[in-house]
N, C-alpha and C positions, 0 to 999 in steps of 0.2 A: 397186384395188382399194384398201381400204385391209383389206380383211383378210387380204389377202397379204401386211403385211406382220410381223403379229400371228402365220402360223404360224410363220416362221427363231426370234422368243424364246420361243415356247413348247417349240420341239425345239431348243435354247439348254440353257432351264433344266432340263429333263430331262437332255439329256445335265449338267447341273454337279448335281445331283439325286442322277444315273446314280454318277460321279465319285466325291459323299461319303458318299456308303450303303459304295464302297464303302473306300472309303483307313478308313473305320471300320472295318466288317470287317476292315483287313487288321489293323490295330490289334490292336481285339479277338482277337484269332486269335492274334499273337502273346503278348501277355501270356495266352493259359489257355495257351498252352505254356511257356511257362516257367514255369507253376503245376501244369504238370502234368495240367491238365483238360478234359475230352471240351468237346468246339466242333460250333456247327453254325453255320454262314449260310446267304442269301438267293444264289444265284448271280446271276450280270447277268437272263439271261436272269428271274430268277421277280422282280429289283428288278422291272426296266420291267415284264412281268407286271400287279406288283403296285402300282404306280407312272400304269395304266391304270385301274384303281378304282375308282368314287366311294365307297369306304369308307379312309375313310384316324385316326388312325396307322396302323403299317404294325411288324411286327415286323420284326428282319433279323436279328440274332444270338444264338445263347445259349448259355453256358458254364455250365459243373457238374465236383463231382468225383463222380464216375464208379463209386465202391464204398467205402462202409461197415459194421463190424458193429454188428450190434441195438442200441439203446443211443446211439447217438453219428448223428451229422448230415449231414447232404446240404445242400451249398448250392448254389445254381441263380442265376443270371445270366438275367435275357434286356432287352434289347437294339430300345428305340419307338423311329422316329426318324414324323417326321410332316414331313410334304409339302409345307405347303400356304405358300400366304403368310401363312391367317392362326394366331396359334396355340389347342394343343388343351389343355383341359381337363378335367374331371372324369372323366375313364382313372385306370381303376382292371387289374389283372389278380386275374386269381382260375387260384392254383395246384393242384393236387387229382390223387394217383394214383390205378389204376386203371385200364383198359382202352377212352378212352373213343378212339384217335387211328381208328380204323378206322370209327366210327359220326357219318355226316354232319354228321345230324338232332344240333342243335345242341345241342337241350334233352333227348333224349334221352342226350347224350356227354354232358351233363354230374353222368346219371343215375348212371351207369356210375364206380362209386368204391371204393375199397377205404377202408372208413371203420377199418380199425388203423393211418391212417396222417393225422396234418391235416389238410384244409382253410385251404388263409392262404389270403390277397386285403390286395393292398399295391396302393398308399401307402393311409396314414394317410387322415382326412375333410383336404378337399375331393380329393381323388384328385395324378394329375398332370400337368400343367403345360408341357407342348412348346414351344416356341419355331417360330414357323417356320423349317424344314427343318434341323431339331436332330434328336439322338440322346439316349434318357436310359436310365438305365437303371433297373430297378430288385433287388433280393435276398434270395431268399428262405432259408430256413434251415429246413430240412424234419428235422425229429424221426422219427429214426429208428423204428421199439416195439421192446420189448426182444419178443426170444423171438420170432422170428418168422423165419421162412425163409428159406434164406441161395439163394435164384435172383433172376430178372429183374423189376424191376418199372417199370412207367409211370409217365412222367409225361407231365401236361398244361397247357398252361397258356395261362388262353381271359381275353387283354385284350376288355374293357370301357367301354365310358362310359355311365356314371350316370344317370340320370336322376330327378331328388328324387320326383318328383309324377308320373312315368310308367311307358313301358315301356323299360328301357337296351338300348343298342345289340352289340351284338354285333360285336366290329369285327378280329378275327387270332385266332387257336389256335397252336399247336407242340407237342411232346412231346417225351421225349428220357429212355433210359434209365438205370436207372442197379446195380449189382449193392447184393442185402444177403451178410459173408462171414459 
């Protein structure tokens, strides 16, 4: 049967994607460690689960400065991988501070904002383009407001595809914690 020959090729392509993403994560983890940054990434199991879903690209790693005094800046990077055989375009990441992580409804989560911090969206028009089987990253600089409480704050990174004349598509999200000292 013709379909039986395709299945091993699909399985091989998935394994190649998993290896590629894990290699990227290992490289970025080492870079973050060398710079003293916080770092999280998908596990192999999480990668496989996200590769099985219909929505892509995927947020596969993130790194950030773990603390800063008020008035200074927290830097945050997020790695975005396109597992598809075609390029992705019009991709944006919206970053904000607030307790959105435990809120499952995307609309409600996006309104859970600490308005003392800026809301940031990257990249510029017309969005991120990612070639097939490639990972790119976006880098944010979050200004910490003056005279803000010394405590932990929850950052949120929401990935979406813009639709210039309609409703965009939510793709993925991640969370990170930093301390204002």
